[in-house]
N, C-alpha and C positions, 0 to 999 in steps of 0.2 A: 902257512904267509896261507890266504885266500889266492885265487885261483883268479883271471883276469875274465872268463867267465862268472865264477861266484863278481866281479866287482862289477862285471855287470848286466848286473838282473838287479842290482840295489838299489838302482834312477839313481845314482850319487849325481849332483849338477854338483857339472866342472866347466870352468871358465878359465878362456886358451885366452881371453880376449887382451889380457900386459901384458909381461916377458916376463913372465910367471903363471903357475897353474895357485884357480883359487881350485877346494872340492867339498862339498857343502856336504854331509852327510843326513842323512836323513836319522840318524841312534843317538842312542844317549850311552853319555859312559862317566863313573861316577866322579874321576878326576884326565889331568891330561895324558898324564903320564899310558894310567889304560889305553886309554886310547890312540895312543898312539904305539905300544906293544901290538897289543889285537888290529892296531886298525891301520894303522898309517905309514906303517911299515911293507905295509904289501898293495900301495902306491904309489908310491918313490920312482917301486920301474913301472908301474900299467902307465903313471902316464909318461914317462920315458919313451915308449912305445905307441905312444895314444900320439907323439908328439916329432917323431921317430929322429929321438934324443937322446945325449949318453946320459948313463944313469948322475953322473958325478956336477953334466948340468940339470937338475931339476931343478928346481925352487916352490918349492909347493904350501900350500896359507889351508891345510883339512883345520874342517868348524864340524862340529857334532850339532846334532838337534838342539840338545842347551848349552852348547857357546864355551867349550871347549876349548881354545885351539894348540893343533900341533904347526910350528914350523920345521916344514921339514930342507933340508938341502945338503947334498957332502963337502962342497964350499963355505968356507963358517966365516966368506964376510956379509952374508946375508942375518947367519947368527950372531957377529958381534954385531954390526949395526945396530941390529934390535934390544941387545943386553944392550950397550949403552941410553937408549931408551925409557927400557922399562926390569932391567937387571935381575932377568931369569937367565939365570947361568943356560949350556948344553950337555945333552948329553948324548954323549958320539953322533946323529945328524940331526937331531931334530930338539927344540926349544915350546917349552910346553905352557900356555899358558890355560887358567883357572878362572886366572878372573883380570884379565883385561875387555873386554870390549875389540871385537874380531875386525870393528871397519875401522876402529884403535890404530891395527898391527896390519894392514892391508893399505895405510896410511902412507905410514912412517915406508912401507917395500918399498912402495911409490916414491920415495922421497926418494931414499936411493935408484932411483932408474932413471931421476933426469936431470 
C-alpha cells in the first residue's frame, strides 16, 4: 500500500471537476489487473482523504500512461452500469479495462450522473 506522501510525489494528474475523480497515472502497467493491485487500491483512500468523503463514496477512474483503466468504487452501482456497456466483471471494488478507450468509460460514467 502506497502512502499519501509517495502518491503526492508521483505527479499524478487528478481531475476532481466531475462528481467522480479521474487519476492519470504517469506509469505503464502490464495490464489493468496489475494496475489495480499494485496501485489503484492505494488511490481510493487517498482520493477519499483529498475530497474529505468516506471511502465508500469514492468513484475513481484511474488511467495508466499506456491506457490501462481501472474503475474503483465500493458502491457496485457504478461498476454495474459500466458492465451493461462493456461486459467487464468486477473483482471486489474494481473493474479492469485493458482494451477500452478511457474517454469512452468517462463518457459512460458521466451519463449515469445525468
